[in-house]
PDB file of N, CA, C, O and CB in Angstrom:
ATOM      1  N   MET A   1      16.094  14.247  -0.080  1.00  0.00           N
ATOM      2  CA  MET A   1      14.629  14.321  -0.253  1.00  0.00           C
ATOM      3  C   MET A   1      13.938  13.885  -1.675  1.00  0.00           C
ATOM      4  O   MET A   1      14.251  14.622  -2.610  1.00  0.00           O
ATOM      5  CB  MET A   1      14.275  15.743   0.014  1.00  0.00           C
ATOM      6  N   SER A   2      13.343  13.165  -1.884  1.00  0.00           N
ATOM      7  CA  SER A   2      12.662  12.548  -3.242  1.00  0.00           C
ATOM      8  C   SER A   2      12.088  13.701  -3.711  1.00  0.00           C
ATOM      9  O   SER A   2      12.094  14.752  -3.070  1.00  0.00           O
ATOM     10  CB  SER A   2      11.504  11.307  -3.096  1.00  0.00           C
ATOM     11  N   GLY A   3      11.514  13.543  -4.964  1.00  0.00           N
ATOM     12  CA  GLY A   3      10.961  14.657  -5.853  1.00  0.00           C
ATOM     13  C   GLY A   3       9.444  14.770  -5.626  1.00  0.00           C
ATOM     14  O   GLY A   3       8.684  15.708  -5.871  1.00  0.00           O
ATOM     15  N   TYR A   4       9.187  13.427  -5.034  1.00  0.00           N
ATOM     16  CA  TYR A   4       7.802  13.282  -4.909  1.00  0.00           C
ATOM     17  C   TYR A   4       7.055  13.715  -3.701  1.00  0.00           C
ATOM     18  O   TYR A   4       7.366  13.287  -2.590  1.00  0.00           O
ATOM     19  CB  TYR A   4       7.552  12.047  -5.079  1.00  0.00           C
ATOM     20  N   PRO A   5       5.878  14.725  -3.922  1.00  0.00           N
ATOM     21  CA  PRO A   5       4.817  15.178  -2.669  1.00  0.00           C
ATOM     22  C   PRO A   5       4.496  14.212  -2.040  1.00  0.00           C
ATOM     23  O   PRO A   5       4.252  13.148  -2.609  1.00  0.00           O
ATOM     24  CB  PRO A   5       3.515  15.803  -2.981  1.00  0.00           C
ATOM     25  N   GLN A   6       4.414  14.370  -0.601  1.00  0.00           N
ATOM     26  CA  GLN A   6       4.214  13.519   0.310  1.00  0.00           C
ATOM     27  C   GLN A   6       2.481  13.652   0.500  1.00  0.00           C
ATOM     28  O   GLN A   6       1.965  13.184   1.516  1.00  0.00           O
ATOM     29  CB  GLN A   6       5.202  13.862   1.600  1.00  0.00           C
ATOM     30  N   ARG A   7       1.953  14.074  -0.165  1.00  0.00           N
ATOM     31  CA  ARG A   7       0.393  14.264  -0.295  1.00  0.00           C
ATOM     32  C   ARG A   7      -0.078  14.645  -1.832  1.00  0.00           C
ATOM     33  O   ARG A   7       0.365  15.306  -2.771  1.00  0.00           O
ATOM     34  CB  ARG A   7      -0.097  15.528   0.756  1.00  0.00           C
ATOM     35  N   GLN A   8      -1.169  13.886  -1.553  1.00  0.00           N
ATOM     36  CA  GLN A   8      -1.647  14.220  -3.007  1.00  0.00           C
ATOM     37  C   GLN A   8      -2.409  15.474  -3.478  1.00  0.00           C
ATOM     38  O   GLN A   8      -3.484  15.694  -2.920  1.00  0.00           O
ATOM     39  CB  GLN A   8      -2.476  13.219  -3.376  1.00  0.00           C
ATOM     40  N   ILE A   9      -2.043  16.215  -4.314  1.00  0.00           N
ATOM     41  CA  ILE A   9      -2.146  17.265  -4.867  1.00  0.00           C
ATOM     42  C   ILE A   9      -2.785  17.315  -6.177  1.00  0.00           C
ATOM     43  O   ILE A   9      -2.025  16.971  -7.083  1.00  0.00           O
ATOM     44  CB  ILE A   9      -1.072  17.708  -4.860  1.00  0.00           C
ATOM     45  N   CYS A  10      -4.156  17.697  -6.597  1.00  0.00           N
ATOM     46  CA  CYS A  10      -4.470  17.759  -7.947  1.00  0.00           C
ATOM     47  C   CYS A  10      -3.559  18.880  -8.572  1.00  0.00           C
ATOM     48  O   CYS A  10      -3.202  19.935  -8.047  1.00  0.00           O
ATOM     49  CB  CYS A  10      -6.000  18.019  -8.137  1.00  0.00           C
ATOM     50  N   PRO A  11      -3.250  18.350  -9.924  1.00  0.00           N
ATOM     51  CA  PRO A  11      -2.642  19.298 -10.519  1.00  0.00           C
ATOM     52  C   PRO A  11      -3.501  20.452 -11.270  1.00  0.00           C
ATOM     53  O   PRO A  11      -2.966  21.482 -11.682  1.00  0.00           O
ATOM     54  CB  PRO A  11      -1.819  18.648 -11.334  1.00  0.00           C
ATOM     55  N   HIS A  12      -4.881  20.179 -11.406  1.00  0.00           N
ATOM     56  CA  HIS A  12      -5.709  21.305 -11.846  1.00  0.00           C
ATOM     57  C   HIS A  12      -6.020  22.528 -11.021  1.00  0.00           C
ATOM     58  O   HIS A  12      -6.093  23.704 -11.379  1.00  0.00           O
ATOM     59  CB  HIS A  12      -6.866  20.805 -12.156  1.00  0.00           C
ATOM     60  N   CYS A  13      -6.163  22.059 -10.002  1.00  0.00           N
ATOM     61  CA  CYS A  13      -6.502  23.132  -9.049  1.00  0.00           C
ATOM     62  C   CYS A  13      -5.459  23.412  -7.813  1.00  0.00           C
ATOM     63  O   CYS A  13      -5.603  24.388  -7.077  1.00  0.00           O
ATOM     64  CB  CYS A  13      -7.877  22.766  -8.470  1.00  0.00           C
ATOM     65  N   ASP A  14      -4.600  22.643  -7.685  1.00  0.00           N
ATOM     66  CA  ASP A  14      -3.603  22.221  -6.676  1.00  0.00           C
ATOM     67  C   ASP A  14      -4.364  22.022  -5.359  1.00  0.00           C
ATOM     68  O   ASP A  14      -3.641  22.032  -4.363  1.00  0.00           O
ATOM     69  CB  ASP A  14      -2.419  23.301  -6.511  1.00  0.00           C
ATOM     70  N   HIS A  15      -5.600  21.854  -5.164  1.00  0.00           N
ATOM     71  CA  HIS A  15      -6.072  21.333  -3.835  1.00  0.00           C
ATOM     72  C   HIS A  15      -5.604  19.991  -3.473  1.00  0.00           C
ATOM     73  O   HIS A  15      -5.652  18.985  -4.182  1.00  0.00           O
ATOM     74  CB  HIS A  15      -7.523  21.301  -3.788  1.00  0.00           C
ATOM     75  N   THR A  16      -4.975  20.140  -1.842  1.00  0.00           N
ATOM     76  CA  THR A  16      -4.819  19.040  -1.312  1.00  0.00           C
ATOM     77  C   THR A  16      -5.814  17.967  -0.848  1.00  0.00           C
ATOM     78  O   THR A  16      -6.722  18.101  -0.027  1.00  0.00           O
ATOM     79  CB  THR A  16      -4.227  19.344  -0.525  1.00  0.00           C
ATOM     80  N   GLU A  17      -5.472  16.918  -1.516  1.00  0.00           N
ATOM     81  CA  GLU A  17      -6.635  15.888  -1.333  1.00  0.00           C
ATOM     82  C   GLU A  17      -6.489  15.602   0.448  1.00  0.00           C
ATOM     83  O   GLU A  17      -5.543  15.768   1.218  1.00  0.00           O
ATOM     84  CB  GLU A  17      -6.335  14.235  -2.474  1.00  0.00           C
ATOM     85  N   GLU A  18      -7.933  15.089   0.658  1.00  0.00           N
ATOM     86  CA  GLU A  18      -7.844  14.569   2.150  1.00  0.00           C
ATOM     87  C   GLU A  18      -7.156  13.222   2.416  1.00  0.00           C
ATOM     88  O   GLU A  18      -7.109  12.329   1.570  1.00  0.00           O
ATOM     89  CB  GLU A  18      -9.256  14.418   2.714  1.00  0.00           C
ATOM     90  N   GLU A  19      -6.766  13.155   3.320  1.00  0.00           N
ATOM     91  CA  GLU A  19      -6.143  11.668   3.637  1.00  0.00           C
ATOM     92  C   GLU A  19      -6.954  10.526   3.116  1.00  0.00           C
ATOM     93  O   GLU A  19      -6.634   9.735   2.229  1.00  0.00           O
ATOM     94  CB  GLU A  19      -6.012  11.401   5.215  1.00  0.00           C
ATOM     95  N   CYS A  20      -8.052  10.570   3.810  1.00  0.00           N
ATOM     96  CA  CYS A  20      -9.421   9.362   3.617  1.00  0.00           C
ATOM     97  C   CYS A  20      -9.626   9.421   1.898  1.00  0.00           C
ATOM     98  O   CYS A  20     -10.445   8.604   1.477  1.00  0.00           O
ATOM     99  CB  CYS A  20     -11.303   9.991   4.628  1.00  0.00           C
ATOM    100  N   TYR A  21      -9.088  10.143   1.053  1.00  0.00           N
ATOM    101  CA  TYR A  21      -9.470  10.090  -0.509  1.00  0.00           C
ATOM    102  C   TYR A  21      -8.132  10.047  -1.170  1.00  0.00           C
ATOM    103  O   TYR A  21      -8.185  10.229  -2.386  1.00  0.00           O
ATOM    104  CB  TYR A  21     -10.391  11.448  -1.091  1.00  0.00           C
ATOM    105  N   GLU A  22      -6.971   9.854  -0.675  1.00  0.00           N
ATOM    106  CA  GLU A  22      -5.771   9.572  -1.540  1.00  0.00           C
ATOM    107  C   GLU A  22      -5.777   8.404  -2.008  1.00  0.00           C
ATOM    108  O   GLU A  22      -6.322   7.468  -1.423  1.00  0.00           O
ATOM    109  CB  GLU A  22      -4.573   9.714  -0.960  1.00  0.00           C
ATOM    110  N   ASN A  23      -5.209   8.304  -3.057  1.00  0.00           N
ATOM    111  CA  ASN A  23      -5.058   6.837  -3.993  1.00  0.00           C
ATOM    112  C   ASN A  23      -3.736   6.183  -2.951  1.00  0.00           C
ATOM    113  O   ASN A  23      -2.794   6.903  -2.620  1.00  0.00           O
ATOM    114  CB  ASN A  23      -4.438   7.169  -6.160  1.00  0.00           C
ATOM    115  N   LEU A  24      -3.820   5.097  -2.627  1.00  0.00           N
ATOM    116  CA  LEU A  24      -3.070   4.401  -2.155  1.00  0.00           C
ATOM    117  C   LEU A  24      -2.756   2.890  -2.357  1.00  0.00           C
ATOM    118  O   LEU A  24      -1.996   2.091  -1.809  1.00  0.00           O
ATOM    119  CB  LEU A  24      -3.310   4.649  -1.244  1.00  0.00           C
ATOM    120  N   ASP A  25      -3.514   2.842  -3.210  1.00  0.00           N
ATOM    121  CA  ASP A  25      -3.531   1.574  -3.868  1.00  0.00           C
ATOM    122  C   ASP A  25      -2.686   1.189  -4.990  1.00  0.00           C
ATOM    123  O   ASP A  25      -3.135   1.236  -6.135  1.00  0.00           O
ATOM    124  CB  ASP A  25      -4.679   1.398  -4.264  1.00  0.00           C
ATOM    125  N   GLN A  26      -1.647   0.859  -4.777  1.00  0.00           N
ATOM    126  CA  GLN A  26      -0.790   0.450  -6.167  1.00  0.00           C
ATOM    127  C   GLN A  26      -1.276  -0.618  -7.143  1.00  0.00           C
ATOM    128  O   GLN A  26      -0.546  -1.049  -8.037  1.00  0.00           O
ATOM    129  CB  GLN A  26       0.593  -0.086  -5.780  1.00  0.00           C
ATOM    130  N   ASP A  27      -2.497  -1.024  -6.952  1.00  0.00           N
ATOM    131  CA  ASP A  27      -2.650  -2.261  -8.031  1.00  0.00           C
ATOM    132  C   ASP A  27      -3.779  -1.168  -8.803  1.00  0.00           C
ATOM    133  O   ASP A  27      -4.093  -1.508  -9.944  1.00  0.00           O
ATOM    134  CB  ASP A  27      -3.369  -4.195  -7.314  1.00  0.00           C
ATOM    135  N   SER A  28      -4.275  -0.163  -8.385  1.00  0.00           N
ATOM    136  CA  SER A  28      -5.391   0.709  -9.166  1.00  0.00           C
ATOM    137  C   SER A  28      -4.653   1.238 -10.689  1.00  0.00           C
ATOM    138  O   SER A  28      -3.470   0.972 -10.901  1.00  0.00           O
ATOM    139  CB  SER A  28      -5.891   2.245  -8.067  1.00  0.00           C
ATOM    140  N   ASP A  29      -5.338   1.868 -11.522  1.00  0.00           N
ATOM    141  CA  ASP A  29      -4.705   1.949 -12.212  1.00  0.00           C
ATOM    142  C   ASP A  29      -4.686   3.660 -12.375  1.00  0.00           C
ATOM    143  O   ASP A  29      -4.779   4.259 -13.446  1.00  0.00           O
ATOM    144  CB  ASP A  29      -5.036   1.018 -13.147  1.00  0.00           C
ATOM    145  N   GLY A  30      -4.553   4.221 -11.140  1.00  0.00           N
ATOM    146  CA  GLY A  30      -3.952   5.516 -11.062  1.00  0.00           C
ATOM    147  C   GLY A  30      -4.763   6.704 -11.404  1.00  0.00           C
ATOM    148  O   GLY A  30      -4.293   7.826 -11.213  1.00  0.00           O
ATOM    149  N   ARG A  31      -6.145   6.513 -11.978  1.00  0.00           N
ATOM    150  CA  ARG A  31      -6.720   7.520 -12.418  1.00  0.00           C
ATOM    151  C   ARG A  31      -7.642   7.713 -11.052  1.00  0.00           C
ATOM    152  O   ARG A  31      -8.281   6.900 -10.385  1.00  0.00           O
ATOM    153  CB  ARG A  31      -7.400   7.294 -13.883  1.00  0.00           C
ATOM    154  N   VAL A  32      -7.438   9.111 -10.927  1.00  0.00           N
ATOM    155  CA  VAL A  32      -8.606   9.680  -9.349  1.00  0.00           C
ATOM    156  C   VAL A  32      -8.970  10.807  -9.699  1.00  0.00           C
ATOM    157  O   VAL A  32      -8.215  11.465 -10.414  1.00  0.00           O
ATOM    158  CB  VAL A  32      -7.920   9.966  -7.618  1.00  0.00           C
ATOM    159  N   THR A  33     -10.293  11.363  -9.266  1.00  0.00           N
ATOM    160  CA  THR A  33     -10.859  12.255  -9.643  1.00  0.00           C
ATOM    161  C   THR A  33     -10.677  13.499  -8.152  1.00  0.00           C
ATOM    162  O   THR A  33     -10.400  13.103  -7.020  1.00  0.00           O
ATOM    163  CB  THR A  33     -12.329  11.636 -10.158  1.00  0.00           C
ATOM    164  N   CYS A  34     -10.816  14.411  -8.367  1.00  0.00           N
ATOM    165  CA  CYS A  34     -10.387  15.253  -7.518  1.00  0.00           C
ATOM    166  C   CYS A  34     -11.826  15.611  -6.724  1.00  0.00           C
ATOM    167  O   CYS A  34     -12.875  15.873  -7.311  1.00  0.00           O
ATOM    168  CB  CYS A  34      -9.578  16.448  -8.260  1.00  0.00           C
ATOM    169  N   HIS A  35     -11.691  15.577  -5.580  1.00  0.00           N
ATOM    170  CA  HIS A  35     -13.358  15.889  -4.718  1.00  0.00           C
ATOM    171  C   HIS A  35     -13.458  17.238  -4.605  1.00  0.00           C
ATOM    172  O   HIS A  35     -14.444  17.623  -3.976  1.00  0.00           O
ATOM    173  CB  HIS A  35     -13.594  15.278  -2.999  1.00  0.00           C
ATOM    174  N   TRP A  36     -12.473  18.352  -5.179  1.00  0.00           N
ATOM    175  CA  TRP A  36     -12.708  19.700  -5.211  1.00  0.00           C
ATOM    176  C   TRP A  36     -13.115  20.124  -6.628  1.00  0.00           C
ATOM    177  O   TRP A  36     -14.057  20.913  -6.693  1.00  0.00           O
ATOM    178  CB  TRP A  36     -11.517  20.423  -4.723  1.00  0.00           C
ATOM    179  N   CYS A  37     -12.588  19.750  -7.688  1.00  0.00           N
ATOM    180  CA  CYS A  37     -12.823  20.357  -8.723  1.00  0.00           C
ATOM    181  C   CYS A  37     -13.623  19.428  -9.692  1.00  0.00           C
ATOM    182  O   CYS A  37     -14.468  19.767 -10.521  1.00  0.00           O
ATOM    183  CB  CYS A  37     -11.621  20.855  -9.197  1.00  0.00           C
ATOM    184  N   GLY A  38     -13.249  18.420  -9.453  1.00  0.00           N
ATOM    185  CA  GLY A  38     -14.302  17.069 -10.192  1.00  0.00           C
ATOM    186  C   GLY A  38     -13.407  16.567 -11.472  1.00  0.00           C
ATOM    187  O   GLY A  38     -13.859  15.605 -12.093  1.00  0.00           O
ATOM    188  N   LYS A  39     -12.295  17.087 -11.869  1.00  0.00           N
ATOM    189  CA  LYS A  39     -10.930  16.655 -12.825  1.00  0.00           C
ATOM    190  C   LYS A  39     -10.616  15.317 -12.606  1.00  0.00           C
ATOM    191  O   LYS A  39     -10.618  14.770 -11.503  1.00  0.00           O
ATOM    192  CB  LYS A  39      -9.523  17.483 -12.502  1.00  0.00           C
ATOM    193  N   ASP A  40     -10.321  14.751 -13.772  1.00  0.00           N
ATOM    194  CA  ASP A  40      -9.726  13.633 -13.400  1.00  0.00           C
ATOM    195  C   ASP A  40      -7.875  13.753 -13.327  1.00  0.00           C
ATOM    196  O   ASP A  40      -7.308  14.729 -13.818  1.00  0.00           O
ATOM    197  CB  ASP A  40     -10.315  12.557 -14.475  1.00  0.00           C
ATOM    198  N   TYR A  41      -7.341  12.971 -12.860  1.00  0.00           N
ATOM    199  CA  TYR A  41      -5.643  13.107 -12.853  1.00  0.00           C
ATOM    200  C   TYR A  41      -5.143  11.852 -12.486  1.00  0.00           C
ATOM    201  O   TYR A  41      -5.934  11.027 -12.029  1.00  0.00           O
ATOM    202  CB  TYR A  41      -4.983  14.224 -11.765  1.00  0.00           C
ATOM    203  N   TYR A  42      -3.742  11.524 -12.635  1.00  0.00           N
ATOM    204  CA  TYR A  42      -3.223  10.569 -12.268  1.00  0.00           C
ATOM    205  C   TYR A  42      -2.329  10.458 -10.929  1.00  0.00           C
ATOM    206  O   TYR A  42      -1.521  11.386 -10.881  1.00  0.00           O
ATOM    207  CB  TYR A  42      -2.691  10.301 -13.247  1.00  0.00           C
ATOM    208  N   ALA A  43      -2.261   9.698  -9.978  1.00  0.00           N
ATOM    209  CA  ALA A  43      -2.100   9.766  -8.812  1.00  0.00           C
ATOM    210  C   ALA A  43      -1.659   8.236  -8.484  1.00  0.00           C
ATOM    211  O   ALA A  43      -2.425   7.273  -8.515  1.00  0.00           O
ATOM    212  CB  ALA A  43      -3.299  10.363  -8.166  1.00  0.00           C
ATOM    213  N   MET A  44      -0.413   8.203  -8.196  1.00  0.00           N
ATOM    214  CA  MET A  44       0.114   6.599  -7.657  1.00  0.00           C
ATOM    215  C   MET A  44       1.153   6.400  -6.716  1.00  0.00           C
ATOM    216  O   MET A  44       2.283   6.796  -7.000  1.00  0.00           O
ATOM    217  CB  MET A  44       0.669   5.759  -8.770  1.00  0.00           C
ATOM    218  N   PRO A  45       0.915   5.805  -5.566  1.00  0.00           N
ATOM    219  CA  PRO A  45       1.757   5.926  -4.452  1.00  0.00           C
ATOM    220  C   PRO A  45       3.246   5.385  -4.876  1.00  0.00           C
ATOM    221  O   PRO A  45       3.239   4.413  -5.632  1.00  0.00           O
ATOM    222  CB  PRO A  45       1.110   5.112  -3.219  1.00  0.00           C
ATOM    223  N   ILE A  46       4.314   5.818  -4.542  1.00  0.00           N
ATOM    224  CA  ILE A  46       5.526   5.181  -4.782  1.00  0.00           C
ATOM    225  C   ILE A  46       6.003   4.509  -3.426  1.00  0.00           C
ATOM    226  O   ILE A  46       5.594   4.923  -2.341  1.00  0.00           O
ATOM    227  CB  ILE A  46       6.555   6.207  -5.353  1.00  0.00           C
ATOM    228  N   TYR A  47       6.832   3.518  -3.537  1.00  0.00           N
ATOM    229  CA  TYR A  47       6.631   3.064  -2.159  1.00  0.00           C
ATOM    230  C   TYR A  47       8.393   2.417  -2.219  1.00  0.00           C
ATOM    231  O   TYR A  47       8.658   1.914  -3.310  1.00  0.00           O
ATOM    232  CB  TYR A  47       5.029   1.748  -1.886  1.00  0.00           C
ATOM    233  N   ASP A  48       9.404   2.398  -1.315  1.00  0.00           N
ATOM    234  CA  ASP A  48      10.511   2.043  -1.067  1.00  0.00           C
ATOM    235  C   ASP A  48      10.359   0.618  -0.768  1.00  0.00           C
ATOM    236  O   ASP A  48       9.669   0.185   0.154  1.00  0.00           O
ATOM    237  CB  ASP A  48      11.078   2.826  -0.137  1.00  0.00           C
ATOM    238  N   PHE A  49      11.232  -0.293  -1.827  1.00  0.00           N
ATOM    239  CA  PHE A  49      11.384  -1.399  -1.662  1.00  0.00           C
ATOM    240  C   PHE A  49      12.481  -2.065  -0.646  1.00  0.00           C
ATOM    241  O   PHE A  49      13.610  -2.350  -1.045  1.00  0.00           O
ATOM    242  CB  PHE A  49      11.468  -1.682  -2.766  1.00  0.00           C
ATOM    243  N   LEU A  50      12.052  -2.290   0.709  1.00  0.00           N
ATOM    244  CA  LEU A  50      12.869  -3.036   1.516  1.00  0.00           C
ATOM    245  C   LEU A  50      13.349  -3.887   1.655  1.00  0.00           C
ATOM    246  O   LEU A  50      14.332  -3.989   2.389  1.00  0.00           O
ATOM    247  CB  LEU A  50      12.734  -3.160   2.094  1.00  0.00           C
ATOM    248  N   GLY A  51      12.710  -5.058   0.837  1.00  0.00           N
ATOM    249  CA  GLY A  51      13.269  -6.407   0.744  1.00  0.00           C
ATOM    250  C   GLY A  51      12.127  -7.620   0.901  1.00  0.00           C
ATOM    251  O   GLY A  51      10.935  -7.365   0.730  1.00  0.00           O
ATOM    252  N   PHE A  52      12.549  -8.824   1.205  1.00  0.00           N
ATOM    253  CA  PHE A  52      11.659  -9.698   1.136  1.00  0.00           C
ATOM    254  C   PHE A  52      11.473 -10.357   2.750  1.00  0.00           C
ATOM    255  O   PHE A  52      12.454 -10.723   3.398  1.00  0.00           O
ATOM    256  CB  PHE A  52      12.103 -10.683  -0.023  1.00  0.00           C
ATOM    257  N   GLU A  53      10.192 -10.433   3.226  1.00  0.00           N
ATOM    258  CA  GLU A  53      10.036 -11.416   4.354  1.00  0.00           C
ATOM    259  C   GLU A  53       9.989 -12.912   4.018  1.00  0.00           C
ATOM    260  O   GLU A  53       9.198 -13.283   3.150  1.00  0.00           O
ATOM    261  CB  GLU A  53       8.797 -11.104   5.068  1.00  0.00           C
ATOM    262  N   ILE A  54      10.596 -13.593   4.497  1.00  0.00           N
ATOM    263  CA  ILE A  54      10.682 -14.919   3.981  1.00  0.00           C
ATOM    264  C   ILE A  54      10.499 -15.835   5.300  1.00  0.00           C
ATOM    265  O   ILE A  54      11.110 -15.706   6.360  1.00  0.00           O
ATOM    266  CB  ILE A  54      12.126 -15.166   3.163  1.00  0.00           C
ATOM    267  N   GLU A  55       9.544 -16.756   4.989  1.00  0.00           N
ATOM    268  CA  GLU A  55       9.277 -17.443   6.382  1.00  0.00           C
ATOM    269  C   GLU A  55       8.597 -18.711   5.940  1.00  0.00           C
ATOM    270  O   GLU A  55       7.664 -18.695   5.137  1.00  0.00           O
ATOM    271  CB  GLU A  55       8.286 -16.528   7.486  1.00  0.00           C
ATOM    272  N   LYS A  56       9.081 -19.815   6.480  1.00  0.00           N
ATOM    273  CA  LYS A  56       8.822 -21.468   6.340  1.00  0.00           C
ATOM    274  C   LYS A  56       7.012 -21.419   6.721  1.00  0.00           C
ATOM    275  O   LYS A  56       6.428 -20.776   7.593  1.00  0.00           O
ATOM    276  CB  LYS A  56      10.016 -22.638   7.804  1.00  0.00           C
ATOM    277  N   PHE A  57       6.461 -22.389   5.659  1.00  0.00           N
ATOM    278  CA  PHE A  57       4.979 -22.571   6.030  1.00  0.00           C
ATOM    279  C   PHE A  57       5.115 -23.946   7.320  1.00  0.00           C
ATOM    280  O   PHE A  57       5.990 -24.810   7.265  1.00  0.00           O
ATOM    281  CB  PHE A  57       3.902 -23.074   4.342  1.00  0.00           C
ATOM    282  N   CYS A  58       4.362 -23.893   8.088  1.00  0.00           N
ATOM    283  CA  CYS A  58       4.432 -24.846   9.078  1.00  0.00           C
ATOM    284  C   CYS A  58       3.689 -26.282   8.130  1.00  0.00           C
ATOM    285  O   CYS A  58       2.740 -26.142   7.359  1.00  0.00           O
ATOM    286  CB  CYS A  58       3.518 -24.222  10.625  1.00  0.00           C
ATOM    287  N   GLU A  59       4.424 -27.695   8.436  1.00  0.00           N
ATOM    288  CA  GLU A  59       4.078 -28.694   7.617  1.00  0.00           C
ATOM    289  C   GLU A  59       2.693 -29.309   8.088  1.00  0.00           C
ATOM    290  O   GLU A  59       1.947 -29.971   7.366  1.00  0.00           O
ATOM    291  CB  GLU A  59       5.198 -29.685   7.580  1.00  0.00           C
ATOM    292  N   GLY A  60       2.503 -29.029   9.225  1.00  0.00           N
ATOM    293  CA  GLY A  60       1.391 -29.387  10.040  1.00  0.00           C
ATOM    294  C   GLY A  60      -0.286 -28.455   9.711  1.00  0.00           C
ATOM    295  O   GLY A  60      -1.423 -28.882   9.507  1.00  0.00           O
ATOM    296  N   CYS A  61       0.113 -27.476   9.767  1.00  0.00           N
ATOM    297  CA  CYS A  61      -1.320 -27.053   9.615  1.00  0.00           C
ATOM    298  C   CYS A  61      -1.217 -25.976   8.113  1.00  0.00           C
ATOM    299  O   CYS A  61      -2.146 -25.391   7.556  1.00  0.00           O
ATOM    300  CB  CYS A  61      -1.915 -26.131  11.266  1.00  0.00           C
ATOM    301  N   GLY A  62       0.086 -25.988   7.788  1.00  0.00           N
ATOM    302  CA  GLY A  62      -0.074 -24.814   6.351  1.00  0.00           C
ATOM    303  C   GLY A  62      -0.021 -23.411   6.937  1.00  0.00           C
ATOM    304  O   GLY A  62      -0.228 -22.649   5.993  1.00  0.00           O
ATOM    305  N   GLU A  63       0.117 -22.877   7.794  1.00  0.00           N
ATOM    306  CA  GLU A  63       0.162 -21.924   8.469  1.00  0.00           C
ATOM    307  C   GLU A  63       1.580 -21.198   7.977  1.00  0.00           C
ATOM    308  O   GLU A  63       2.423 -21.958   7.502  1.00  0.00           O
ATOM    309  CB  GLU A  63      -0.021 -22.345   9.886  1.00  0.00           C
ATOM    310  N   GLN A  64       1.853 -19.985   8.047  1.00  0.00           N
ATOM    311  CA  GLN A  64       3.198 -19.218   8.414  1.00  0.00           C
ATOM    312  C   GLN A  64       3.902 -19.706   9.624  1.00  0.00           C
ATOM    313  O   GLN A  64       3.195 -19.755  10.631  1.00  0.00           O
ATOM    314  CB  GLN A  64       2.936 -17.721   8.665  1.00  0.00           C
ATOM    315  N   GLU A  65       5.110 -20.068   9.748  1.00  0.00           N
ATOM    316  CA  GLU A  65       5.358 -20.603  11.155  1.00  0.00           C
ATOM    317  C   GLU A  65       5.401 -19.262  12.377  1.00  0.00           C
ATOM    318  O   GLU A  65       5.565 -19.690  13.519  1.00  0.00           O
ATOM    319  CB  GLU A  65       6.954 -21.490  11.086  1.00  0.00           C
ATOM    320  N   SER A  66       5.308 -18.137  12.292  1.00  0.00           N
ATOM    321  CA  SER A  66       5.185 -17.227  13.053  1.00  0.00           C
ATOM    322  C   SER A  66       3.802 -17.139  13.423  1.00  0.00           C
ATOM    323  O   SER A  66       3.533 -16.566  14.479  1.00  0.00           O
ATOM    324  CB  SER A  66       5.706 -16.172  12.558  1.00  0.00           C
ATOM    325  N   GLU A  67       2.519 -17.810  12.436  1.00  0.00           N
ATOM    326  CA  GLU A  67       1.280 -17.513  12.913  1.00  0.00           C
ATOM    327  C   GLU A  67       0.909 -19.257  13.152  1.00  0.00           C
ATOM    328  O   GLU A  67      -0.281 -19.564  13.085  1.00  0.00           O
ATOM    329  CB  GLU A  67       0.250 -16.472  11.731  1.00  0.00           C
ATOM    330  N   CYS A  68       1.804 -20.218  13.391  1.00  0.00           N
ATOM    331  CA  CYS A  68       1.339 -21.406  13.858  1.00  0.00           C
ATOM    332  C   CYS A  68       1.029 -21.484  15.313  1.00  0.00           C
ATOM    333  O   CYS A  68       1.664 -20.784  16.102  1.00  0.00           O
ATOM    334  CB  CYS A  68       2.228 -22.349  13.529  1.00  0.00           C
ATOM    335  N   TYR A  69       0.291 -22.122  15.631  1.00  0.00           N
ATOM    336  CA  TYR A  69      -0.034 -22.419  17.457  1.00  0.00           C
ATOM    337  C   TYR A  69       0.351 -24.184  17.252  1.00  0.00           C
ATOM    338  O   TYR A  69       0.190 -24.711  18.352  1.00  0.00           O
ATOM    339  CB  TYR A  69      -2.338 -22.003  18.204  1.00  0.00           C
ATOM    340  N   CYS A  70       0.692 -24.978  16.450  1.00  0.00           N
ATOM    341  CA  CYS A  70       0.401 -26.178  16.589  1.00  0.00           C
ATOM    342  C   CYS A  70       1.578 -26.746  17.731  1.00  0.00           C
ATOM    343  O   CYS A  70       2.649 -26.193  17.983  1.00  0.00           O
ATOM    344  CB  CYS A  70       0.352 -26.843  15.131  1.00  0.00           C
ATOM    345  N   GLU A  71       1.043 -28.014  18.335  1.00  0.00           N
ATOM    346  CA  GLU A  71       1.623 -27.981  19.532  1.00  0.00           C
ATOM    347  C   GLU A  71       2.980 -28.871  19.095  1.00  0.00           C
ATOM    348  O   GLU A  71       2.895 -29.929  18.472  1.00  0.00           O
ATOM    349  CB  GLU A  71       0.608 -28.575  20.775  1.00  0.00           C
ATOM    350  N   VAL A  72       3.987 -28.389  19.439  1.00  0.00           N
ATOM    351  CA  VAL A  72       5.664 -28.999  19.132  1.00  0.00           C
ATOM    352  C   VAL A  72       5.746 -30.550  20.105  1.00  0.00           C
ATOM    353  O   VAL A  72       5.518 -30.822  21.284  1.00  0.00           O
ATOM    354  CB  VAL A  72       7.195 -27.542  19.919  1.00  0.00           C
ATOM    355  N   GLU A  73       6.057 -31.094  19.272  1.00  0.00           N
ATOM    356  CA  GLU A  73       6.191 -32.533  20.162  1.00  0.00           C
ATOM    357  C   GLU A  73       8.057 -32.504  20.375  1.00  0.00           C
ATOM    358  O   GLU A  73       8.831 -32.328  19.433  1.00  0.00           O
ATOM    359  CB  GLU A  73       5.452 -34.318  18.985  1.00  0.00           C
ATOM    360  N   ASP A  74       8.444 -32.700  21.687  1.00  0.00           N
ATOM    361  CA  ASP A  74       9.861 -33.072  22.039  1.00  0.00           C
ATOM    362  C   ASP A  74      10.020 -34.428  21.740  1.00  0.00           C
ATOM    363  O   ASP A  74       9.361 -35.416  22.063  1.00  0.00           O
ATOM    364  CB  ASP A  74      10.236 -32.829  23.487  1.00  0.00           C
ATOM    365  N   GLU A  75      11.275 -34.246  20.889  1.00  0.00           N
ATOM    366  CA  GLU A  75      11.695 -35.710  20.356  1.00  0.00           C
ATOM    367  C   GLU A  75      12.919 -35.998  21.348  1.00  0.00           C
ATOM    368  O   GLU A  75      13.542 -37.057  21.269  1.00  0.00           O
ATOM    369  CB  GLU A  75      12.208 -35.761  18.542  1.00  0.00           C
TER     370      GLU A  75
END
């Protein structure tokens, strides 16, 4: 098990933030305000890197091949 809590807990008042208010945005600066005590703190989600999803783009429509619905011509 990792040393990271699974829920967002305010380090000022130990209030567990409701899921709808948790910071899940990795592109944010990590600054959040506790909805209980009103103090700011840093909370950034940590995700495991699973690898890359790699797929070609369709030359006909430009969509990912899994999302492409172009008619395939039998040659």
